[in-house]
C-alpha positions, 0 to 999 in steps of 0.5 A: 344602672337604671337605679343609680341614674334614678338615685342621682336624679333623686338626690338632685331633686331632693336637695333642691326641694328640701335641702341637705341633709333631709332631701338626700335621704332617698337617693343616698339610701338607694346608692348605698343599697346598690353599693352593697348588692354589687360589693357582696356579689363581686366579693363572692365572685372574686373568692370563687375566682381565687378557688379556680386559681388554686385548682389550676395550680393543682392541675399542673402538678405533674411528677416526672422521673429524672436521673439527677446527680447519678440517681433516678428520682421523681420530681415535679415539673417545675423543679426540672433543670437544663441537664436533667435526664428525663425518662418518658414512656407511653402517655407522658407529656414531654415536660420541657424542650430537650434532646433524645438521648436513647430510646426505642420506637418513639413516636411523638404526637406534636398535634397540640404544637403544630396541629399535625395529627400524624405522629412524628418519629424521634431518634438520633437523626431527629432528636428534638423534643418539644414541651407540651407534646405527648409520647404516643409510642415507645419510651426514651431518655431525654436530656433537658435543654430548655425549661419554663417560659423559654421553651417553644410552648412555654408562652402558650402553656401559661395562657392555658387556663381552664378556670370555669369560663364555660357555662355549665348546663345548669347555669344555662337552664337557670339563665333561661329561668331567669330570663323568663321571670325577668320579662314577667317582672318587666311586665308587672313594672311597666304596669305598676308604674302606669297605674301609680303615675296615672293617679297623679296625672288624673289628679293634675288633670282634675285640678286643671294643673296639667302643665304646672309641676312642683318638685314634690310632683317630680319626686313622687313621679321619680319614686314611682319610677324607682319602684318600678325599677326596683320591681324589675330588680327584684323579679330578675333573679340574678342570684341564680347563676351566682348560686350555681357558681357558688355551689359548684366552687364550694363542691370543687373545693370540698371534693378537693379535700376528698381527693377529687380534682374537678377540671371542668365545672360542668362535671361536678353537676353532671356526676349528680345525674350519672346512671352508669359507671364503667370502671377499670379494674387495676388500680381503681377497684384493686390496690395496684400493689401487685406481687407474684403469688404463683408460677407455673414453670417446667410443668410445676406449679409453685406457690411463691410465699412472701416470707421466702422472698427476703432470704432467696427463694428455693427454686426446684428447677434447673439452672438453665431455666432459672437463667432464661427466666431471669433473662426474660424478667430483667430484659423484657421490662419497662421498670429498673432496679436502681440504687437510691440515695441510701444505697439500697435497691429500689424498684421503679416502674409500673406495678406489674413491672415491679412485681415481676422484677421483685420475683426476679430478685427473689430468685437471687438474680442481679439486675445489672449483671444479667443486663450487662450479659446481652445487648438490647437491640429492639423494644416493642413497648406494651400496647393495649391493642396487642396486649404484649411487650417484647425486646430483642437481645444480641447474645454474648456468644453470637445470635439474637434472642426475642423475649415476649410476655403479655396476656397469657392466651395470646402469647400461648397461641404464639408458642409451638414449644415449652420447657418440660420437667427436665428443663428441655425444650420440647414441642408444645403438644395439644395435651400440654397446651390444654393443661397450660390453658387449664392452669391459666384458668385456675389462676384467673379463677383465684382472681390472679392476673396471668402473664405468659413468658416466652422466647424465640432464638433468631439466628439471622442478623436482626436490625432494630428496624425489623419487626419482632417474630409473631410465632414460633416462641418457646413458652417459659412459664405462666405467672399469677400476680395478685392485685387485692381488691381495695378495702371499701370498694364492695361497700361503695358498689352497694351504695351506687346500687342503692343510688340507682347507678349501675357499675360495670367493670371494663378490663384488659384482663382474662375473663376468669380473673375479671369475673373472680374480682367482680364477684369480690366487689359485688359488681357481677350478680346472679343475673349479670352478664360477663363478655369478652371484648372480641365477642362484644365487637361482633354483636349486631345492634339488636343483640347489643340492645338486649345485652347491654342492660345486663352487661356487668363485666367486659374482659379482654377489651380494647379501647375501641370496645370501651368507647363503643360501649359508652357510645351505646349506653349514651345513645341507645339507652340514654344513660349518663355515663361516667368512665374511669381510665388511666392509660393513653388508650382510655382517652377516647372513651374518657372523651365520649363519656358524659364524665371522664374520671382519670386516675391521678396516680396511675393515670397518664397525662394524656388520660388526665387531659381527656378527663373531667375529674381526676381521682387523686388517690385512684380509689373507686370509693372517691368516685361515690364521693363525687356522685354525692357532691354532684347530687348535692349541687343539684339539690342545693340549687333546687332549694335555692330556686324554690326559696327565690321563686317564692320571694319573687312572686310575693313581692311582685304580686304585693307591690303590683296589687297595692299600687293598683288598689291603694295607689302606693307601694308598701315596699320602697325602693331601698326596702326592695333592694334589701330583700333582693340582697337577702334572697339573691346573694345571701340566699345563694350563700346560705343554701348553695353551701349545704353539705351533702347527706347520706340520704342523697345516695338513697334516691334515684339518679336525675338522669338526662332529662330531669326537671329543674323545678319539680312538682314538689318545689311548685307545691312548696313555692305556691303554698308559701307564697299564698300564706305570705300574700294573705298575711301582707294583704291583711296587714295592708287592709286591717293593719291600722286597726289591729295594731291600733295605729293612729296619727301622722306616722301611722301609714309609715309605721304600718309599712314598716310592719309589713316590711318586717313581716315580709323579711322575717317570713323570708328568714324562716322560709330560708330555713324551711327551704333546707329540706324540700320533702322532710318535715325536720328542717333544722337537723344538722343546721348548726354544722353548717356555719355559713348558713347560720352566719347568714341567717344571724347577719340577716336578722342583725341588719334588719334590726339596724335598718328598722330601728336606726336607718328610718330616714334612709330606708323609710322605716319607723322604729317598732315597739317590742310588742310590734317586733314580737308579733311580726317575727311570730308571723314570720315564724308561722311559715315554718309550721305552715311549710311543714303542713304543705309538705304533707300534701301529696304530689307526684315527685317528678 
């Protein structure tokens, strides 16, 4: 703004003194330079804001299960209509306003709407469900009454935008750097202006013309002021925050292609500093395509073959046992077997429920027929604290029966009877119990997820308000569910290890299952510790300090165990922790972690809302990609800072010393603005959009206290700045004799040579800045089209400025020989940069 005012005054004084158009050149030159800088910055800012809008749309793509036209189907919340029946379960966000139709134990968290933290029970007496609220417990069907902007929360939801308004830690750090450099620049500018104007005032004083000022004198004074202001403009690296934003926006867009949706900008860079990843097992390390492969019923272990499933399985057990197994599988389930549009059976529900229902169908069961035989009285949905799910049924012949399933050890402890080989219910002796536990252990050691099924008959009248029995159950049997490890997980864990990142598995599963899967994934190593949640909870702080560094697997963990582990890793071990989660129960740990990673497919809306990054394909390998991009952002910013500080130091010192010793500045306001444009906006574009390479995952993480400007960077900056300064100073003092310049235009030509050399030094320094330690800086340069485009356009514009915009930019056209020499001097900065990189320094 100061420069714009300066340009206006220059324009007026110039036209008055020299007439139009000659007197307007300086003013118009500065004006057009300002316009160009502002235009380019504004364009890149605008493009980046468009990216945030796209990401915002992606974030709000939520799929819900509805019954419409008699079919149960998945649709986007944007396609919901009044009259749809929506199926809601724990962790879901209510997508529209509606009325409760049927359901059990529904508790709704309305804090986002009312601010009340106490959950509200929803039932036939209080049937209202409001959009934006969350299902904290239970499951239900809801009739949609209002959608979109007409809902209670519609207007509020429309204004919710998380599009990168907060400054990221790196931006805050860089703003600090920019402020310090800006202040130094201001001091230099004031001193430069004082030195230049002092010469003019001294001449005036000596000639006794102290009070008689001509227009030329005013223009000269104005030029000095413009140079001083331009020094400030060059010194203030406003491109630093722009570079961060560009780099983050570029990374976010690319990560989106790699199936990672970044919800908070800061997570992008924080992920690059991650030293520890706490991962879920189910769905993240494993495929989440579950099938029942082994069952232990009537004291017999039976292998379930996929080939048998299609043609009805031969099941060597009494009919009474098959009946009770089907009653348990089909009624005690949050899944459903429905007819789809092609009139084919389709199983809906979580992967575990799908596996159990599929097993039930393979026994020859009819889902709807079994359900019609009894009446559902109460449901106790699966809860990660209790690790069990239960239903109470009213039997057709009178009386009630409770069915329960869940973590094998927990359910078995609640049993005092079991079904023997003959299909009779007999007391559960210690011998039978230990045999059952041995079976569970064997299943788990084969990396199977074990679930125990049990039931208890209730004789007295049971109402839905009563609590389900906690003991006295009869054990039906144990099922072993196989959830294969995802392809590529072992390699990804190996990459993390080589990158200095510790991967830990935190799961609610049995410890033997967890250990078997962890070994398969390469997480559990020889010196590693596996522990159960309850044991972890009881440890003292001293014991935890010794345990946590070697802890690799935590099984049977509750949400609070996960939260506690993350807290200790952050506070006592000073690690940067990334946590994956999919359930509502993971929200506290996701929130506590430095980076929360929610699963896009299996994750509940509550988990996604607490997370910083959503892994859209639920794959652990994507987490490695996120780390790689995070590191890329950090290193790209470092490259840009190195490049920018070199330009700053040289431009400041050259203009300052030149003003002091010769009374004129070799680089004019327009030229300095062009240099500013190269190093700020174009430099940011070129260096901040470098894609990551595999070497990034071979270096240790930056961690919580990593420095932004390292010793390696200072070495490169100082070496390069020293070379450029020596070259420009030699040109300024000896340039006329070296290039045999004579006549009236010799000074203008020399200044043009200095300007051209300076710009080409920056162009080649930009290429050198692609690598901070490696000598080979051109590897893969042609794959980065943005970089090549920026360098090419800089060179083309430089030719235009020097050869054709003489009056505006204060330049004189150069001969071919002069061009070759100035470009060669600029090119020499590359071999010199390579030599500087050979100087050993500490990397920190």
